[in-house]
SERO-4910 file (N, C-alpha, C, O; in steps of 0.05 Angstrom, whole numbers):
BEGIN
 pado doro    nc1    nc2    nc3   cac1   cac2   cac3    cc1    cc2    cc3    oc1    oc2    oc3
  Met    A   -261    115    280   -239    123    296   -215    104    291   -192    113    288
  Asn    A   -221     78    291   -199     59    286   -186     62    260   -162     62    258
  Arg    A   -203     65    240   -192     66    212   -177     92    208   -159     93    192
  Leu    A   -185    113    222   -171    139    221   -143    137    233   -123    147    221
  Thr    A   -141    124    256   -113    120    267    -96    104    252    -72    109    250
  Lys    A   -108     81    239    -91     63    222    -81     79    197    -58     76    189
  Asp    A    -99     95    184    -93    110    160    -72    131    169    -53    136    154
  Gln    A    -75    143    191    -56    162    198    -29    150    203     -9    162    195
  Asn    A    -28    126    215     -3    113    220     10    107    193     34    111    190
  Val    A     -3     98    174      6     93    147     19    117    135     40    116    123
  Leu    A      4    139    137     15    166    126     39    173    141     58    182    128
  Asp    A     40    170    168     64    180    182     88    163    179    110    174    178
  Ser    A     85    137    178    108    120    179    116    107    153    139    103    146
  Glu    A     97     99    137    103     83    115    104     97     88    118     88     70
  Leu    A     90    119     85     90    133     61    115    145     51    122    144     27
  His    A    129    156     70    156    168     62    175    146     50    186    149     29
  Trp    A    177    122     66    194    102     55    185     90     30    201     83     13
  Thr    A    159     87     28    146     75      2    153     94    -22    161     85    -43
  Phe    A    150    120    -18    155    138    -40    186    141    -47    193    145    -70
  Asn    A    202    139    -27    230    137    -31    238    112    -49    252    115    -69
  Trp    A    229     88    -40    234     64    -54    224     65    -82    237     56   -101
  Met    A    199     77    -85    188     78   -114    205     96   -132    207     90   -156
  Leu    A    217    117   -121    234    134   -137    259    120   -144    268    123   -167
  Val    A    271    106   -127    296     90   -133    289     70   -154    306     65   -172
  Gln    A    267     56   -153    261     34   -169    256     46   -199    263     34   -219
  Val    A    242     69   -200    236     82   -224    261     92   -238    262     89   -263
  Phe    A    281    102   -225    307    110   -236    323     84   -246    336     84   -267
  Leu    A    321     64   -229    336     41   -238    323     28   -264    337     19   -282
  Leu    A    297     29   -265    283     20   -289    290     35   -313    296     22   -334
  Met    A    290     62   -312    299     80   -334    327     73   -343    333     70   -367
  Ala    A    343     70   -322    372     66   -329    374     39   -344    389     37   -363
  Asn    A    361     19   -334    363     -8   -346    351     -7   -374    362    -19   -392
  Thr    A    329      6   -378    317      7   -405    335     22   -425    339     13   -448
  Phe    A    346     43   -416    367     59   -433    389     42   -441    396     42   -464
  Leu    A    401     26   -422    424     10   -428    415    -15   -448    430    -23   -466
  Asn    A    392    -25   -442    383    -46   -462    379    -35   -488    388    -49   -507
  Val    A    366    -13   -493    361     -1   -519    388      7   -532    392      5   -556
  Tyr    A    407     17   -516    432     28   -525    450      5   -535    464      8   -555
  Thr    A    449    -17   -521    466    -39   -530    454    -58   -550    468    -74   -563
  Ser    A    428    -55   -554    416    -73   -574    401    -53   -595    410    -31   -600
  Ser    A    380    -62   -606    368    -46   -626    342    -31   -614    334    -36   -591
  Val    A    331    -15   -630    308      0   -621    284    -17   -619    265    -10   -604
  Trp    A    283    -40   -634    262    -57   -634    257    -71   -607    236    -83   -603
  Val    A    274    -69   -590    271    -80   -562    250    -63   -547    239    -71   -527
  Leu    A    245    -40   -557    226    -22   -542    198    -34   -545    182    -32   -526
  Ile    A    191    -45   -566    163    -57   -571    154    -76   -550    133    -73   -538
  Pro    A    171    -98   -544    163   -117   -523    163   -104   -496    147   -112   -478
  Met    A    182    -84   -491    185    -71   -465    160    -55   -461    150    -55   -438
  Ile    A    149    -41   -479    126    -25   -477    102    -43   -471     86    -36   -454
  Leu    A    100    -65   -484     77    -83   -480     80    -94   -452     60    -95   -438
  Tyr    A    104   -101   -444    108   -111   -417    100    -90   -395     87    -97   -376
  Phe    A    107    -65   -399    100    -44   -380     69    -39   -379     58    -36   -357
  Ile    A     57    -41   -401     27    -38   -403     15    -61   -386     -2    -57   -369
  Leu    A     24    -85   -391     14   -110   -377     19   -105   -345      1   -111   -329
  Cys    A     42    -96   -338     49    -93   -311     30    -72   -298     21    -75   -276
  Phe    A     24    -50   -312      8    -29   -302    -21    -39   -297    -33    -34   -276
  Lys    A    -30    -55   -316    -58    -67   -313    -58    -87   -289    -78    -87   -274
  Ile    A    -39   -102   -285    -38   -121   -262    -36   -105   -237    -49   -111   -217
  Gln    A    -20    -83   -238    -18    -67   -212    -44    -55   -205    -51    -54   -181
  Arg    A    -60    -45   -225    -86    -34   -219   -104    -54   -206   -119    -47   -187
  Ile    A   -105    -78   -214   -121   -100   -204   -113   -107   -175   -129   -111   -157
  Tyr    A    -86   -107   -173    -75   -115   -144    -82    -92   -126    -89    -98   -103
  Met    A    -80    -67   -133    -86    -44   -116   -115    -44   -106   -121    -38    -83
  Ala    A   -134    -52   -125   -161    -53   -118   -165    -74    -96   -178    -69    -76
  Ala    A   -154    -98   -102   -157   -119    -82   -144   -111    -56   -155   -118    -35
  Ser    A   -122    -99    -56   -107    -93    -31   -124    -72    -15   -125    -74     10
  Arg    A   -136    -53    -28   -152    -33    -13   -175    -48     -1   -181    -42     22
  Glu    A   -187    -65    -14   -211    -80     -4   -203    -97     20   -217    -98     39
  Leu    A   -180   -111     19   -171   -125     42   -164   -109     66   -169   -118     89
  Phe    A   -151    -84     63   -147    -67     85   -174    -58     96   -178    -55    121
  Arg    A   -193    -52     79   -219    -43     90   -233    -66    106   -245    -61    127
  Met    A   -230    -90     98   -243   -113    111   -228   -117    137   -242   -124    157
  Glu    A   -202   -114    139   -186   -117    163   -195    -97    182   -200   -103    205
  Ala    A   -198    -71    174   -207    -50    193   -234    -55    204   -240    -49    227
  Ile    A   -252    -66    187   -280    -72    196   -281    -94    215   -297    -93    233
  Ser    A   -264   -115    211   -262   -138    228   -251   -131    256   -260   -143    276
  Lys    A   -233   -111    257   -220   -104    282   -237    -83    298   -233    -79    322
  Ser    A   -256    -71    285   -271    -49    296   -287    -57    321   -288    -42    340
  Pro    A   -301    -80    322   -318    -88    345   -299    -94    368   -306    -86    390
  Ile    A   -276   -106    365   -259   -114    386   -248    -89    400   -247    -87    425
  Leu    A   -238    -69    383   -228    -45    393   -249    -26    406   -243    -11    425
  Ser    A   -272    -27    396   -293    -10    409   -302    -22    435   -310     -7    453
  Phe    A   -302    -47    436   -309    -61    462   -288    -54    483   -293    -47    506
  Phe    A   -263    -56    473   -240    -51    494   -241    -21    502   -236    -15    526
  Ser    A   -247     -2    483   -247     27    492   -270     32    510   -267     47    529
  Glu    A   -294     18    505   -317     23    522   -311      9    551   -321     19    571
  Ser    A   -295    -13    550   -289    -23    577   -271     -5    592   -276     -2    616
  Ile    A   -252      7    580   -234     26    593   -247     50    602   -240     62    622
  Met    A   -268     59    587   -283     82    596   -300     77    619   -305     95    635
  Gly    A   -310     52    621   -328     46    644   -314     29    665   -326     13    679
  Ile    A   -289     32    668   -272     17    688   -282     21    715   -283      3    731
  Thr    A   -291     46    721   -300     52    750   -326     37    755   -331     29    777
  Val    A   -344     34    735   -368     21    740   -364    -10    742   -379    -24    755
  Ile    A   -343    -19    728   -336    -49    728   -324    -54    756   -329    -75    767
  Arg    A   -307    -36    766   -295    -40    793   -316    -39    815   -313    -51    837
  Ala    A   -338    -25    810   -359    -22    832   -372    -48    837   -382    -53    859
  Phe    A   -373    -65    815   -386    -90    818   -365   -111    827   -372   -134    831
***
């Protein structure tokens, strides 16, 4: 339940802005690449392509580690939140004592 609400929050609030930021950055990257190739020679593309491949591989490694950290965070918060929700559900029993 906790993971579902956190994932839903990410989808509702953060996904739109992240996608918008990504599109802006991709278009800026394409414009800068075009300008670099236009003002210099075509041979500039070779190191750029190698750099993009390297960045892509690093991004894949980072995303795997990031997902694992989010999963571990959700697991670590789960007992605290479940205890709190159980306490709220049984508040009448707690008040009886």
